[in-house]
C-alpha positions as CSV (number, residue, x, y, z in Angstrom):
1,M,0.0,0.0,0.0
2,S,1.4,3.4,-1.0
3,A,1.6,6.3,1.5
4,E,-0.8,8.3,-0.7
5,S,-3.5,5.6,-0.4
6,I,-3.6,5.6,3.4
7,V,-6.6,7.4,4.7
8,H,-5.8,10.0,7.3
9,A,-8.5,9.7,9.9
10,P,-8.3,11.6,13.1
11,Y,-8.1,9.8,16.4
12,P,-8.8,12.6,19.0
13,A,-9.8,10.3,21.8
14,T,-7.2,7.6,21.2
15,T,-3.8,7.5,23.0
16,V,-1.4,5.2,24.8
17,S,-0.8,5.0,28.5
18,A,2.6,5.3,30.1
19,A,2.2,1.8,31.4
20,S,1.6,0.5,27.9
21,I,4.6,2.3,26.6
22,E,6.7,0.8,29.3
23,A,5.5,-2.7,28.4
24,V,6.1,-2.1,24.7
25,E,9.6,-0.9,25.5
26,A,10.3,-4.0,27.6
27,H,9.1,-6.4,24.9
28,V,10.9,-4.7,22.1
29,H,14.1,-4.5,24.2
30,R,13.9,-8.2,24.9
31,L,13.5,-9.0,21.2
32,C,16.4,-6.7,20.2
33,R,18.6,-8.5,22.8
34,R,17.4,-12.0,21.6
35,F,18.0,-11.2,17.9
36,A,21.0,-8.9,18.4
37,E,23.2,-10.8,16.0
38,R,20.6,-10.4,13.4
39,L,20.2,-6.7,14.0
40,P,23.6,-5.1,13.9
41,F,22.1,-2.0,12.3
42,H,18.4,-1.9,13.4
43,G,19.0,-3.1,16.9
44,W,18.2,-1.4,20.2
45,H,20.8,1.3,19.6
46,H,18.8,2.4,16.5
47,V,15.4,2.1,18.2
48,S,16.6,4.1,21.2
49,F,17.9,6.9,19.0
50,V,14.8,7.1,16.9
51,R,12.5,7.0,20.0
52,A,14.3,9.9,21.7
53,K,14.3,12.1,18.6
54,A,10.7,11.2,17.6
55,V,9.5,12.2,21.1
56,E,11.4,15.5,20.6
57,F,9.9,16.2,17.2
58,A,6.4,15.2,18.3
59,A,6.5,17.7,21.1
60,L,7.6,20.4,18.6
61,N,5.0,19.7,16.0
62,G,2.1,19.2,18.4
63,S,1.3,15.6,17.6
64,N,0.4,12.8,20.0
65,V,3.7,12.2,21.8
66,A,2.7,8.9,23.4
67,V,1.5,7.5,20.1
68,V,4.7,8.6,18.3
69,E,6.8,7.2,21.0
70,S,5.0,3.8,20.7
71,A,5.4,3.9,16.9
72,A,9.2,4.6,17.3
73,L,9.5,1.6,19.5
74,V,7.9,-0.8,17.1
75,H,8.8,0.8,13.7
76,D,11.5,-1.7,12.7
77,L,10.1,-5.0,13.9
78,N,9.9,-6.1,10.3
79,Y,13.7,-6.7,10.4
80,I,13.1,-9.4,13.0
81,V,10.3,-11.0,10.9
82,Q,12.0,-10.9,7.6
83,R,15.5,-9.8,6.4
84,N,15.7,-6.7,4.2
85,S,11.9,-6.2,4.3
86,S,9.5,-3.3,4.3
87,A,7.6,-2.0,7.4
88,A,4.5,-3.9,6.3
89,A,6.2,-7.2,7.1
90,G,6.2,-6.3,10.8
91,R,2.5,-5.5,11.0
92,R,1.3,-8.7,12.8
93,L,4.2,-8.7,15.3
94,R,3.7,-5.0,15.9
95,L,0.0,-5.4,16.6
96,D,0.6,-8.4,18.8
97,I,3.1,-6.5,21.0
98,L,0.9,-3.4,21.2
99,G,-2.1,-5.6,22.1
100,Q,-0.2,-7.5,24.8
101,A,0.9,-4.1,26.2
102,G,-2.8,-3.1,26.6
103,V,-2.9,-0.7,23.7
104,A,-6.5,-0.5,22.4
105,R,-6.9,-1.9,18.9
106,P,-7.8,1.5,17.3
107,A,-4.6,3.0,18.7
108,A,-2.6,0.0,17.6
109,E,-3.9,0.3,14.1
110,W,-3.1,4.0,14.1
111,I,0.4,3.3,15.3
112,D,0.8,0.7,12.5
113,R,-0.4,3.2,10.0
114,I,2.1,5.8,11.2
115,V,5.0,3.4,10.8
116,R,4.0,2.7,7.2
117,E,3.4,6.4,6.5
118,A,6.9,7.3,7.7
119,E,8.7,4.7,5.7
120,M,11.3,6.5,3.4
121,S,10.4,4.5,0.3
122,A,6.7,5.5,0.4
123,R,6.4,8.8,2.3
124,H,5.2,12.1,0.7
125,R,4.8,15.7,1.6
126,N,1.3,15.3,3.3
127,I,1.8,12.5,5.8
128,S,0.3,13.0,9.3
129,L,2.0,15.0,12.0
130,E,2.7,11.8,13.9
131,A,4.3,10.2,10.9
132,Q,6.3,13.4,10.3
133,A,7.8,13.2,13.8
134,L,8.7,9.5,13.4
135,S,10.1,10.1,9.9
136,D,12.3,13.0,10.9
137,A,13.8,10.9,13.7
138,D,14.5,7.9,11.5
139,T,15.7,10.1,8.6
140,L,18.1,11.9,11.0
141,F,19.7,8.5,11.9
142,K,20.3,7.9,8.2
143,A,21.8,11.4,7.7
144,L,24.1,11.4,10.7
145,P,27.7,12.0,9.6
146,V,28.8,8.9,11.6
147,T,26.3,6.5,10.0
148,P,28.1,5.7,6.8
149,V,31.4,5.5,8.7
150,V,30.4,3.4,11.7
151,L,27.2,1.7,10.7
152,A,26.9,1.2,6.9
153,H,28.8,-2.1,7.0
154,R,26.4,-3.3,9.6
155,Y,23.5,-2.6,7.3
156,L,25.2,-4.6,4.5
157,A,25.7,-7.5,6.8
158,E,22.2,-7.4,8.3
159,N,20.3,-7.2,5.1
160,G,22.6,-9.3,2.8
161,V,23.0,-6.5,0.2
162,S,26.1,-5.2,-1.7
163,L,27.5,-1.8,-1.4
164,R,26.2,-1.0,-4.9
165,E,22.7,-2.1,-3.8
166,L,22.8,0.1,-0.7
167,A,24.1,3.1,-2.7
168,N,21.3,2.6,-5.3
169,K,18.7,2.3,-2.5
170,I,19.8,5.4,-0.6
171,V,20.1,7.6,-3.7
172,G,17.0,6.1,-5.3
173,E,14.8,6.5,-2.3
174,Q,16.1,9.7,-0.7
175,Q,17.2,12.0,-3.5
176,H,13.7,12.9,-4.8
177,V,12.6,13.4,-1.2
178,H,15.5,15.8,-0.6
179,D,14.9,17.6,-3.9
180,G,11.2,17.8,-3.1
181,G,11.9,19.8,0.1
182,F,10.5,17.3,2.6
183,Y,13.6,15.4,3.6
184,F,12.8,16.8,7.1
185,Y,9.3,18.0,7.9
186,N,10.1,20.0,11.0
187,P,11.6,23.4,10.0
188,D,14.0,23.4,12.9
189,A,15.3,19.9,12.0
190,A,15.7,21.0,8.4
191,A,17.6,24.0,9.4
192,T,19.9,22.1,11.8
193,Y,20.5,18.9,9.8
194,A,20.0,19.8,6.1
195,R,23.7,20.1,5.5
196,W,24.3,16.7,6.9
197,A,21.6,15.2,4.7
198,A,22.9,16.9,1.6
199,T,26.5,15.8,2.3
200,N,25.3,12.2,3.0
201,L,23.5,12.0,-0.3
202,Q,26.4,13.5,-2.1
203,L,28.7,10.9,-0.5
204,W,26.4,8.0,-1.6
205,Q,26.1,9.4,-5.1
206,C,29.9,9.5,-5.3
207,I,30.0,5.9,-4.1
208,K,27.7,4.9,-6.9
209,E,29.9,6.6,-9.4
210,S,33.1,5.1,-8.0
211,L,31.7,1.6,-8.3
212,D,31.5,2.0,-12.1
213,D,35.3,2.2,-12.1
214,P,36.7,-1.3,-12.7
215,T,39.8,-0.6,-10.7
216,V,37.7,0.4,-7.7
217,E,35.6,-2.8,-8.2
218,R,38.8,-4.9,-8.1
219,L,40.0,-3.0,-5.0
220,L,36.7,-3.9,-3.2
221,D,37.0,-7.5,-4.3
222,A,40.5,-7.6,-2.9
223,V,39.7,-6.2,0.5
224,S,36.5,-8.2,0.9
């Protein structure tokens, strides 16, 4: 399902309790520890970062902070269910965990929708405020200057993709979003992190170009 096809229905009376958030956190943390070897990129370190920043961005844009925090905690469960998968692959596990934590079904469905809305490959300019907060947090993790240096090789190992495939994915999914002016939705985030994002995309574009050089290809074969 594309992001444009998701109906944006309001949920004014739906939220998530602090106790439920705590239960979701505990469950996701256990899963991240259990499957740590399978999640060198999308493990608890990633979930914790996205959660903290998503809460920050939700407070700034006036969205439902508790719902956004819950969405951040469960947004990458698909990588436990299926390697190199889309957010949709984690729907059943996501709803199960939210339900076990006492989150009402309407709120759980809303959280699942937010996760799918915020996914880089499908998002657009007019996603919900909650999805914007989650998206900005997850996007920032991608744009951090340290990510390609410290974490890119972990993504390759986790998802079983080549450097060329990752470069194609990053440029293919992110360049038009950047050029369209909604790489970050929050104006403060855009002002603070836009240079990082542009530099990151330029780096991956250069990586793509370098891989077309046969000598570079032989170098990578030699060191791998």
